[in-house]
ZABA-775032 format. One record per residue: residue number from 1; chain; x, y, z of N, C-alpha, C in turn; residue in three letters. Coordinates in steps of 0.2 Angstrom, whole numbers, plus 2048, in hexadecimal, padded with zeros to 3 digits. Layout:
+-----+-----+------+------+------+-------+-------+-------+------+------+------+------+
! seq ! mol ! n_px ! n_py ! n_pz ! ca_px ! ca_py ! ca_pz ! c_px ! c_py ! c_pz ! type !
+-----+-----+------+------+------+-------+-------+-------+------+------+------+------+
! NUM !   A !    X !    Y !    Z !     X !     Y !     Z !    X !    Y !    Z !  ala !
...
+-----+-----+------+------+------+-------+-------+-------+------+------+------+------+
This chain:
+-----+-----+------+------+------+-------+-------+-------+------+------+------+------+
! seq ! mol ! n_px ! n_py ! n_pz ! ca_px ! ca_py ! ca_pz ! c_px ! c_py ! c_pz ! type !
+-----+-----+------+------+------+-------+-------+-------+------+------+------+------+
!   1 !   A !  627 !  83A !  B18 !   62B !   83A !   B12 !  62A !  833 !  B0E !  met !
!   2 !   A !  629 !  833 !  B08 !   628 !   82D !   B04 !  62E !  829 !  B03 !  ser !
!   3 !   A !  62E !  823 !  B02 !   633 !   81E !   B01 !  636 !  820 !  AFA !  his !
!   4 !   A !  63D !  81F !  AF9 !   640 !   820 !   AF2 !  646 !  81B !  AF2 !  phe !
!   5 !   A !  647 !  819 !  AEC !   64D !   815 !   AEA !  653 !  818 !  AE8 !  asp !
!   6 !   A !  652 !  81E !  AE4 !   658 !   821 !   AE1 !  656 !  829 !  AE3 !  thr !
!   7 !   A !  65C !  82D !  AE4 !   65B !   834 !   AE5 !  65F !  837 !  ADF !  glu !
!   8 !   A !  65C !  83D !  ADD !   65F !   841 !   AD8 !  65F !  848 !  ADA !  leu !
!   9 !   A !  664 !  84B !  ADB !   664 !   852 !   ADD !  667 !  857 !  AD7 !  asp !
!  10 !   A !  662 !  85A !  AD5 !   663 !   85F !   ACF !  664 !  866 !  AD1 !  thr !
!  11 !   A !  665 !  867 !  AD8 !   665 !   86E !   ADB !  66A !  872 !  AD7 !  ser !
!  12 !   A !  668 !  878 !  AD5 !   66D !   87D !   AD1 !  66C !  87C !  ACA !  gly !
!  13 !   A !  669 !  877 !  AC7 !   668 !   876 !   AC0 !  662 !  879 !  ABE !  leu !
!  14 !   A !  662 !  87C !  AB8 !   65C !   880 !   AB5 !  659 !  87C !  AAF !  asn !
!  15 !   A !  652 !  87D !  AAE !   64F !   87A !   AA9 !  653 !  87A !  AA2 !  cys !
!  16 !   A !  653 !  875 !  A9F !   650 !   86E !   A9F !  654 !  869 !  AA3 !  pro !
!  17 !   A !  659 !  86A !  AA6 !   65E !   865 !   AA9 !  65A !  861 !  AAE !  leu !
!  18 !   A !  657 !  864 !  AB3 !   653 !   860 !   AB8 !  64F !  85A !  AB5 !  pro !
!  19 !   A !  64B !  85C !  AB0 !   647 !   857 !   AAD !  64B !  852 !  AA9 !  leu !
!  20 !   A !  650 !  854 !  AA5 !   654 !   850 !   AA1 !  658 !  84B !  AA6 !  leu !
!  21 !   A !  65A !  84D !  AAB !   65E !   849 !   AB0 !  659 !  844 !  AB3 !  lys !
!  22 !   A !  653 !  846 !  AB4 !   64D !   842 !   AB7 !  64C !  83C !  AB2 !  thr !
!  23 !   A !  64B !  83E !  AAC !   649 !   839 !   AA7 !  64F !  834 !  AA7 !  lys !
!  24 !   A !  655 !  836 !  AA7 !   65B !   832 !   AA6 !  65B !  82D !  AAC !  lys !
!  25 !   A !  65A !  830 !  AB2 !   65A !   82C !   AB8 !  655 !  826 !  AB8 !  ala !
!  26 !   A !  64F !  828 !  AB6 !   649 !   823 !   AB6 !  64B !  81D !  AB1 !  leu !
!  27 !   A !  64F !  81F !  AAB !   650 !   81A !   AA7 !  655 !  814 !  AAA !  leu !
!  28 !   A !  658 !  816 !  AAF !   65D !   811 !   AB2 !  659 !  80D !  AB8 !  thr !
!  29 !   A !  653 !  80F !  AB9 !   64F !   80C !   ABF !  64A !  806 !  ABC !  met !
!  30 !   A !  648 !  802 !  AC1 !   644 !   7FD !   ABF !  63C !  7FF !  AC1 !  asn !
!  31 !   A !  638 !  7FC !  ABD !   631 !   7FE !   ABE !  62F !  7FD !  AC6 !  lys !
!  32 !   A !  62B !  802 !  AC8 !   629 !   802 !   ACF !  62E !  806 !  AD4 !  gly !
!  33 !   A !  634 !  807 !  AD2 !   639 !   80A !   AD6 !  637 !  812 !  AD6 !  glu !
!  34 !   A !  639 !  815 !  ADC !   638 !   81C !   ADD !  63E !  820 !  ADD !  arg !
!  35 !   A !  63D !  826 !  AD9 !   643 !   82B !   AD9 !  641 !  831 !  ADD !  leu !
!  36 !   A !  645 !  833 !  AE1 !   644 !   83A !   AE5 !  649 !  83F !  AE1 !  arg !
!  37 !   A !  645 !  844 !  ADE !   649 !   849 !   ADA !  648 !  84F !  ADE !  met !
!  38 !   A !  64E !  853 !  ADF !   64E !   859 !   AE2 !  650 !  85E !  ADD !  ile !
!  39 !   A !  64D !  864 !  ADD !   64E !   869 !   AD8 !  64D !  870 !  ADB !  ser !
!  40 !   A !  651 !  875 !  AD9 !   651 !   87C !   ADB !  64E !  880 !  AD6 !  thr !
!  41 !   A !  64D !  87D !  AD0 !   64A !   880 !   ACA !  642 !  880 !  ACB !  asp !
!  42 !   A !  63F !  886 !  ACB !   638 !   887 !   ACC !  634 !  884 !  AC6 !  arg !
!  43 !   A !  637 !  884 !  AC0 !   634 !   881 !   ABA !  632 !  879 !  ABB !  ala !
!  44 !   A !  636 !  876 !  ABF !   635 !   86F !   AC1 !  62E !  86E !  AC4 !  ala !
!  45 !   A !  62B !  873 !  AC7 !   625 !   872 !   ACA !  61F !  871 !  AC5 !  phe !
!  46 !   A !  621 !  873 !  ABF !   61C !   872 !   AB9 !  61F !  86C !  AB5 !  ile !
!  47 !   A !  625 !  86C !  AB3 !   628 !   867 !   AAF !  627 !  860 !  AB1 !  asp !
!  48 !   A !  629 !  85E !  AB8 !   629 !   857 !   ABA !  621 !  855 !  ABA !  ile !
!  49 !   A !  61C !  858 !  ABD !   616 !   855 !   ABC !  613 !  854 !  AB5 !  pro !
!  50 !   A !  615 !  859 !  AB1 !   613 !   858 !   AAA !  616 !  852 !  AA7 !  val !
!  51 !   A !  61D !  851 !  AA8 !   620 !   84B !   AA5 !  61D !  845 !  AA8 !  tyr !
!  52 !   A !  61C !  845 !  AAE !   619 !   83F !   AB1 !  612 !  83D !  AAE !  cys !
!  53 !   A !  60E !  842 !  AAD !   607 !   841 !   AA9 !  608 !  83F !  AA2 !  glu !
!  54 !   A !  60D !  841 !  A9F !   60E !   83F !   A98 !  612 !  838 !  A97 !  met !
!  55 !   A !  615 !  835 !  A9D !   619 !   82F !   A9D !  615 !  82A !  AA1 !  ser !
!  56 !   A !  618 !  824 !  AA2 !   615 !   81F !   AA6 !  617 !  81F !  AAD !  glu !
!  57 !   A !  61B !  825 !  AAF !   61D !   825 !   AB6 !  618 !  829 !  ABA !  his !
!  58 !   A !  618 !  828 !  AC1 !   613 !   82B !   AC5 !  616 !  82F !  ACA !  ser !
!  59 !   A !  613 !  835 !  ACA !   616 !   83A !   ACF !  612 !  839 !  AD6 !  leu !
!  60 !   A !  616 !  836 !  ADB !   614 !   834 !   AE1 !  613 !  83A !  AE6 !  ile !
!  61 !   A !  618 !  83E !  AE6 !   618 !   843 !   AEB !  61C !  849 !  AE9 !  asp !
!  62 !   A !  619 !  84F !  AEA !   61D !   855 !   AE9 !  61D !  859 !  AF0 !  thr !
!  63 !   A !  624 !  85B !  AF1 !   624 !   85F !   AF7 !  628 !  866 !  AF5 !  thr !
!  64 !   A !  626 !  86B !  AF8 !   629 !   872 !   AF6 !  62B !  875 !  AFD !  glu !
!  65 !   A !  632 !  876 !  AFD !   634 !   87A !   B03 !  636 !  881 !  B00 !  thr !
!  66 !   A !  639 !  885 !  B05 !   63B !   88C !   B03 !  640 !  88C !  AFD !  glu !
!  67 !   A !  644 !  887 !  AFD !   64A !   887 !   AF7 !  649 !  881 !  AF3 !  asn !
!  68 !   A !  645 !  87C !  AF4 !   646 !   876 !   AF0 !  63F !  873 !  AEE !  glu !
!  69 !   A !  63E !  870 !  AE9 !   639 !   86C !   AE7 !  63B !  864 !  AE7 !  leu !
!  70 !   A !  637 !  860 !  AEA !   639 !   859 !   AEB !  633 !  855 !  AE8 !  ile !
!  71 !   A !  635 !  851 !  AE3 !   630 !   84C !   AE0 !  632 !  845 !  AE1 !  phe !
!  72 !   A !  62D !  841 !  AE2 !   62D !   83A !   AE3 !  62A !  837 !  ADC !  ile !
!  73 !   A !  62E !  834 !  AD8 !   62B !   831 !   AD2 !  62C !  82A !  AD2 !  ile !
!  74 !   A !  626 !  826 !  AD0 !   627 !   81F !   AD0 !  627 !  81D !  AC8 !  glu !
!  75 !   A !  62C !  819 !  AC7 !   62D !   817 !   AC0 !  628 !  812 !  ABE !  lys !
!  76 !   A !  625 !  814 !  AB8 !   620 !   810 !   AB4 !  624 !  80C !  AAF !  gly !
!  77 !   A !  620 !  80A !  AAA !   623 !   806 !   AA5 !  627 !  809 !  A9F !  thr !
!  78 !   A !  628 !  810 !  A9F !   62C !   813 !   A9A !  633 !  811 !  A9B !  asp !
+-----+-----+------+------+------+-------+-------+-------+------+------+------+------+
């Protein structure tokens, strides 16, 4: 499992809330810190990687379990 500094559990929330809460959490973090985001919304599998591609943040790891998607995102300069 990848190291992370902050955890955000968006389980039970549907699009666009997991992405919006991820953006908000990253705003409070320092460059280089890592966010572990947990989602049960299957749309996050597309939304989070696309957001990271369009921003200065790096998607470090994605893990898919039967019920959850887990993302490790490293804050960039945004």
